[in-house]
N, C-alpha and C positions, 0 to 999 in steps of 0.2 A: 673080755673088757668092753667090747662094743655093746654087749647086752646091757651094760650098766649106764650107757649114755642115752638118757631119755629125752634130752633136748634136741632141737633141730641140728642137722649136720650138713655142712657144705664140703665138697671134695674138689681139690685142684689136682688134676692129673697132668703129667708131662710125658709126651710121647715124641718119638722121632727115631732117627737112625742110631745105630750103636756107636759108642765111643765119641759122642759129640757133646758131652757135658750136661746131660739132662739132670743127673744126680747133683751136680754142682749148683744148678739153679734152684733145685728144691732145698738144698742146704742153706742157700742164701735167704730163701723164704722162711726157713726155720730160724734164721739168725744165728747160725753156728757153722763152724767149719767141718764138723763131723756130724754124722747122722746117717744119711744114705751113703753107701760105699762109693768112693771115687778112687780110681787107679789110673796109672799112666801107661799100662800095657795095652796091647792090641785086643786082648780078650775082654768081652763085656763083663761087667760086674753084676748086672741085674738080670734075673731070670723070672719070667712071668710078671706078676704084679706085686709090688711091695708097698705096704701101707705103713706110714709112720705111726707108731703105737700110741702116742699120747696126743689126743686132740687138744687144741688150745683155743681159748675163747676169743671170739671176734665180734664186732658190732657192724652191721651193714649200714649203708647210707641212710636207710629208712628207720634206723634205730633197732632193727631186729637183732637180738643176740643169738649166736649160733656157735657150734663147735667146728673148727676148721681142721680137716684131715688132708694130708698130702699123699699123693699116689705116684709112685715111680713105676715105669713100665720097661719091659725088655725092648731092646732095639728092634725095630720092625724089619730090619734087613740083615739080621745076624746070619753068619755063614751056615749055621746048623738049623735054620728055620725053613719051613715051607711057606708058600704064599698064603695058604689057608690059615696057618697058625698066626702069621703076622696080622692078617685081617681080623682074626678072632681077638687078638690082644688089643688091636686098635679099636674094634667095635665095643669090647667090654669096657675099655677106659672111657669111651664116649658115653656109654649107657650109665655109668656110675657117677660121672663127674658133673659138677656145677660149672666148672671152668676147665677147658681143655687147651693146654699149651702145646703147640706143635713146634718142636725145637729143630732148627736147621742152620747149617753153616752157609754163609754167603747170601747172595740175592736170590730172587725168585726168577728162574729161567725155565727153559724147556726141560732141562734135566731134573730140576726140583719138582716140576709137575709130574714127570715120569715116576719119581720116587714116592709121590703121594697118590699115585693112581689107584691105590687100593680103596680109596673112598668110593670109587664107582662100583666096588664089590659089596659095599655095606648093605645094600638092599637085599642081597642074597643071604646075608648072615644075620639080619635083624628083621623082625616083623612087628608092626604096630598092633595088628589084630590077628587072632588065630586063623581066620579065614580070609581068603583073597590075597592079592598081591600088595606090595608096599612100595611106595615111591619115595624118592629122596626128600621131597617136600613134607611128606607125612612124618618121616623120621625127624625132620628139622623142627617140628613142633615140640619135640622132647629133647632136642640137642642142647648142650651146654654153650656158654659163651666160648667162641673159638678165638684163640690168640696165636698168630703166626709169629714166632720169635726168630729173628734173623741174627745169628751170631757172627762175629768177625766181619761185620758189615763195613764196606769201604766206599760204596757208591755215593755219588752226590745226588741228592733227591731234589731235582729241579726240572722244570719244564719251560716251555717258551713263555708261559704266563708268570713264571717265578718259582719260588720254593714250594714244594708239596710236602705233606705229612706222610709218615709211614703208612697210615691207613689209605691215603690217596694212592700211594704206590701199590698197595695190595689190590685195591679195586681196579686199577689199570691193568695189573697182571691177570686179573680174573675176567677181564672183558674178552668176549669171543673174538677170534681172528677171522677175518673174511677171506677164507681160502677153502677150496674144495678138495685139497690133497688129503689122502687117507690119514697121514700122521697128524695133520693140523686138525682134522675132524675129531680124532681121538683125544687130542689135547683140549679141544673145546668141550668135549664130554666131561673131562676131569674138572674144567673150570665151572661148568654148569652144576656138577655134583657138589662142589664145595659151596657154591652160592646157595643151593637148595638145602643142603644139610646143615649149614651154619649161617642162618640169616643174621645173627648177632655176632659180628666178627671184628677183630682189631689186629693191628700189627705193631710190633716193637722191634727196634734195631739196637744191637749192642756192638760196639767196636771191639777190636782185639784187646783183651784185658792187659796183656803184657807183650813186650817185644822180644824178650829173651826166651828162646826155645826151651832151655833147661828149666827155667822158672815155670813155664807153661805146663811142664810135665808134673809138677808138684803144686798145682794151682790151689788145691785145698789147704796147703800149708802156708800160703802167702797171706799176710795181713791185708785186710780190705783197703787200708789207707795207702798200701804200696801199689795198688792197681791204678791204671790210668784214670784221671779225673773224668774223662768222657764216658768211660765204662761205668764208673760208680754212679754218675748222673743218670745214665740210661737204666741201670739196675734199680735205682731208687724209684724212677718213674714206673717201671714194671711192677715192683713190689707194691707201690701205692695203688696201682690199678687193680692188682689181684686182691688186695685186702678190701678195697672199697667196692668192687663190683661183684665179688663172689656172693652167692646167695645159697641158702639151704636148698638141696635138691627136692623137687616136688613134682608129683604127677596128680592132676586133679586136686582133690582136697587133702591128699595124703602127703604129709611132710616127712622127709627122710630123717629118721632117728637111728640110734645105734641098732636096736632090734630090727628095724625095717631094712637097714643096710645089710645086715647079716642074712635076712630072709631073701632079699632081692638078689644078692650075690650068689647065694646057694641055688636059687631058682635058675639064674642064668647059667651057672656052671653045670648044673644037672643037665640042662638042655644041650650045652656044648659037648659035654662028655658022652652023651648018648648019640651024638651026631645029628641032633635036631637043631632047629633055629630058635633062639630066644624070642619070646613074644612079650613086648612091653606091657600091654594091657593085662594079659593073663597073669604075668608075674606080680604086678602091683596089686591086682585084684586078689590074688592068693594071699599076699601079705596083709592086705586090708581085712580079709576075712579072719585071718589068724588074730589080728589086732582086735577085731570085734569080739571074737570068742574070749580072748583074754580079758577084755573090758567087762564082758558079761559075767565071767567067773569071778572077777574081782568085786563087782558090784554086789553079786549074790553073797559072796563071803562077808563083805562089809555089813550087809543087811542081816545076815544070820548072826554075826558076832554081836550085834546090838541086843539079841535076845538071850544072851548067855545068863541064866539065872540058876541059883542052887535049887529052886523049887518052882512048880508051876505058878504063874502069876495070876492074880485076880483080873477080871475083865477090864477094870479101870487102868490097872498097871499095864496090862497087855496093850490097851489102846495107846497109853502114853509112850510105851516102848516102840510101838509101831510108828507113831507120829515122829518120834526122835529118829528112828531109822530112816523113815522117808525123808525127813528134813536133811539128814546127813547125806543121803544119796542125792537129794535135790541139789545141795550145795556142791557136791562133787560134779554132778552133771552141769550145773551152772558154770563152775570153774572150767570144766572141759569145753563147754560151749563158748566161753570167752576166749579160751585158747584157740579153738577152731576158727572163731571169727577173726582173731588176730592173725592167724596163719593165712586165712583167706585174704585179708587185707594185704599181707606181705606178698602173697602170690600175685595179687592184682597189681601192686606197686611194681613188682619185678617185671610183669608183662608190660606195664606202662613204660617203664624205663627202656625196655627193649624196643618197643614200637617208636618211642620218641627218638632214640638214638638212630634207628633206621631212617626216620623222617629227616633228622638233622644231617645225616650223611648222604642223603640222596643227591644225585648229580644235579638235579634242578631245585634243590632246597632253597627256600627263602623264608623270611620271618613270618609272612602272612600264612603260608602253607603250614608251617610248623605250629602256629597258634591255632589254626583250624583243627589240626590233629590233636593238639593238647586239649582243646575244648571238647572234642568227642571223647577222649580218654577220661576226662574229668566227669562228664555226664554218665558214662558207663560205670565208673568207679562209685559215684554217688548212689546210683541205682542198685548196684550189686553188692556193695560192701556194708558191713554192719559192725557193731561192737564199740566198746569205749575207746579203742586205740585208732578208730577210723580217721578222725580229723588230725590227730597228732602225726600219723604216718603220712597223710596227704600233705600236711604242712612241710614236713621234712623232705618229701619228694619234690615239691615245688621249689623249695630253697636249693636243693642239690641240683635240680634241673636247670635253674637259672644260673647257678654257678658252674655247671658242667656243660652238657651238650648244647644248650641254647647259647651260652656265652661263647663256646667254641665256634658255633655257627656264625654268631655276630662278628667275631674276630676274623673268621674266614671270609665273610662277605665284605668286611672293611678292607682286608688285604686284597681281595679281588677288585674292589672298587679302586683301591690305590693303584693296583697293577694296571687296571683299565685306564685310569687317569693318566698314569705314566705313559701307557701305550698311546693314549689320545694325544698327550702333549708331544710325544715323539712323532706321532703321525702328523700333527699340526706343523711341527718344525720341518718335517720332510715335505709337507705340502707347501709351506712358505718357501723352502729352498727350491722346490719344483716350480713354484710361481716365479721366483726370481730368475731361475734358469729359462723359463718360458719367456719372461719379459726380456731377458738378455738375448734369447734367440730371436724374439720378434724384432728387437732393435737391430740385431745383426742382419736379419732378413730385410728390414727397411733400408739399411745401409747398402746391402747387396743390390736391392732394387734401384737405389739411387745410382750406384756405380754402374749397374747394368744399363740404366737410362743414358748415363753419360757415354758409356761405351757404344750404345746404339747410335747416339748422335755423332760420335767420332766415326763410326762405321759408315753412317749416311754421308758425312762430309767427305770421307776418303773415297767412298763409292762415287760421289759426284765428281770428285777430282779425277778419279780413274776414268770415268765416262768422258770428261772433258779432254783428258789426255788422249784417250782412244780416238775422239773426234779430230783432235789436232793431228794425230798420227795418220789418220785416214786422209785428211786434207793434204798433209805433206807428201803422202804416197801418191796422190793424184797429181800434185804439182810436180813431183819428181818424174812421174810418167810423162807428163806434158813436156817437161824440160828435155827428157830423153828423146821424145818424138821430134822436138824442135832441133835438137842437136843432130839427129839423123838427117833431117831435111837439109840443114846447113851443110853437113858433110857431103851430101849428094850434090848440092849446088856448087860447092867448091870444086868437086871432081869434074863437073861439067865445064866449069870455067877453065880448069887446067888443060883439059883436052882441047878446048878452042884455042887457047894461047899457044899450044904446041903446034 
């Protein structure tokens, strides 16, 4: 079936732990309750990789039409798996997909980083070139859009500065922690690997769809309008993002089509089954060479078919047939050239979207910096892109950018300004209150000074009185001593007189 799909193909893969609803999310993208198998038992439903058989037409933001395929993966930590097998499943899904959704229950914590630690092993299971080592950043050039989907999410996304978006929450979780402990260093390696492998990343949160445990076990049988409104709103936002942001998979000038997908997948699987490491450049080059041989054989067949005659032609007729054959081949080549130019434009637009989103989501992003990045992207696009669809795709890109990441940045800056204004107003209020307290304290200090001065005067007055009293007491003591002396003298005189009289 895939061999018949000659148009561009985009693939959305969902990966994560077993029994956490990956197939349910894919069925919602399909717009149906059935499709990928969903069950309520502890045993996983999906083994290996499962591709939904019927691609459906979608149109990207830049107007590119493509066929969307959905890829379900086996749980990466099933009880009967080895770590190598889980990493191979994870790596193969990343290699094939245009958008990679990592499905997880709850928030991002140390445990969730442990469970996704296999990203640090991807450089051992994927090579960019046949020779030399491969870094996470090199693989990141070929990586799909990464979406971290947090299910049954209940945390309040707020910081001191106010509300934050799920993407802000993701970026905070991926910031390195300043600690030298061995386990913290290992977690920081995981964070660095995710940032390098997936430069274009996003985060979505979904609340618990139902509160009844029995209904949760048969979630695929429940009508969508019976689910919690908050869950339906989050699911709508996720679905809209998936359909708007998914692009046909492309490496270099080669766009993934049905035959290319078959060839690439077979090349990767052959390498894995032989115990080798899949090489991105070699696999795509092999498919490109096969495509070139097929195109050559087709062109030769078309040219030969134009000379089908019941008898040998005259020279004039031969020349006429030759000119017609060349003209037909030229028209085919011209049509193919236009298609390649359009695909190149689409590839450039996709790259511009990724770089613009990264610029808009940078921690120090502002309008001036983003406009500088946009000017550079437009200059590169104008110089490198050609074809009749060049300006149409650019117009669509600019419109979607203004309505998308640039508008989001402007809203975020306005919210930050509002938050800073509120903080400033609150700070001014606290400053005014502090000034009032300082004024009150100053007045109280002045009052204390006045009271202290009065007390000092009272102390001086009392000290003077005490000194005067002490002087009076000293005088009285002297007078008393003198009186005692006089009394003694009088007693002696009276004694003498008494003796004389006797």
